[in-house]
C-alpha positions in Angstrom: -0.1 0.0 0.2 2.8 2.3 0.6 4.1 1.9 -3.0 0.8 3.2 -4.0 0.6 6.1 -2.0 4.4 6.9 -3.2 3.5 6.7 -6.9 0.5 8.9 -6.5 2.5 11.1 -4.5 5.0 11.6 -7.5 2.2 11.7 -9.9 0.6 14.6 -8.1 3.8 16.5 -7.9 4.2 16.3 -11.5 0.6 17.4 -12.3 1.1 20.4 -9.7 4.3 21.5 -11.5 2.6 21.4 -15.1 -0.3 23.2 -13.5 2.2 25.9 -12.4 3.8 26.2 -16.1 0.4 25.9 -17.8 -0.7 29.2 -15.7 2.5 30.8 -17.0 1.7 30.1 -20.5 -1.8 31.4 -20.0 -0.5 34.5 -18.8 2.0 34.8 -21.6 -0.9 34.3 -24.2 -3.1 37.0 -22.4 -0.4 39.4 -22.2 1.1 39.1 -25.7 0.0 42.3 -26.9 0.8 44.3 -23.8 3.5 46.8 -24.4 6.7 46.2 -22.3 5.5 42.5 -21.2 8.2 39.9 -21.0 7.1 36.4 -21.2 7.7 34.0 -18.2 9.5 30.9 -18.7 9.9 27.8 -16.0 11.5 24.6 -16.1 10.9 21.5 -13.9 13.4 20.3 -11.3 13.5 17.0 -9.7 13.8 17.1 -5.9 17.2 15.1 -5.0 16.6 12.1 -3.2 12.8 12.4 -3.3 11.9 11.7 -6.7 9.3 14.7 -6.7 8.8 16.8 -9.3 9.0 20.6 -8.5 8.6 23.7 -10.7 12.0 25.4 -11.3 12.5 29.3 -10.7 10.5 31.6 -13.3 12.7 33.5 -15.3 11.8 36.7 -17.2 12.7 36.5 -21.2 15.0 39.5 -21.6 14.8 39.7 -25.2 15.0 43.4 -26.2 11.8 45.4 -26.7 11.7 46.8 -30.4 9.4 49.7 -31.5 6.6 48.5 -33.9 4.9 51.0 -36.0 1.2 49.9 -36.0 -0.9 53.0 -35.9 -4.1 50.9 -35.9 -3.1 49.2 -32.7 -5.3 50.3 -29.7 -2.2 50.7 -27.4 -0.1 52.6 -30.0 1.3 56.3 -28.7 0.5 59.2 -30.8 3.3 58.6 -33.4 1.5 55.1 -34.0 4.3 53.1 -32.3 4.5 50.5 -29.4 7.2 48.7 -27.9 7.1 44.7 -27.7 9.1 42.0 -27.9 10.1 40.9 -31.4 8.6 37.7 -32.8 10.9 34.8 -33.4 11.1 33.2 -37.0 9.3 30.0 -35.4 6.5 32.2 -33.8 3.1 32.7 -35.1 2.5 35.9 -36.6 -1.0 37.1 -36.8 -0.1 39.8 -39.4 -1.3 42.6 -37.2 2.0 44.2 -36.1 4.6 45.3 -38.6 8.2 46.7 -37.6 9.1 50.1 -39.0 11.7 48.4 -41.4 9.0 46.4 -43.1 6.8 49.4 -44.1 
């Protein structure tokens, strides 16, 4: 019976760590268009000797913010620009924001 409880404890720790990671992913998605927002990343750490999974430290993406020219964006300033993280080549682009260099 003790082995069953131990196994369930390991599974529960993994699910709690995954729930924490999914919460950060949902925050990143919710704030993708927020100027100045840096996405949060998190890794999993195995607690030494116990076998339990714990969420690692939360880190903020330190990617440099770029100025985007998009006068139709609701958060653009009077010049039609806003600052946000530049999308990487593998990220999906919904086609709304373009950099000043692309215009």
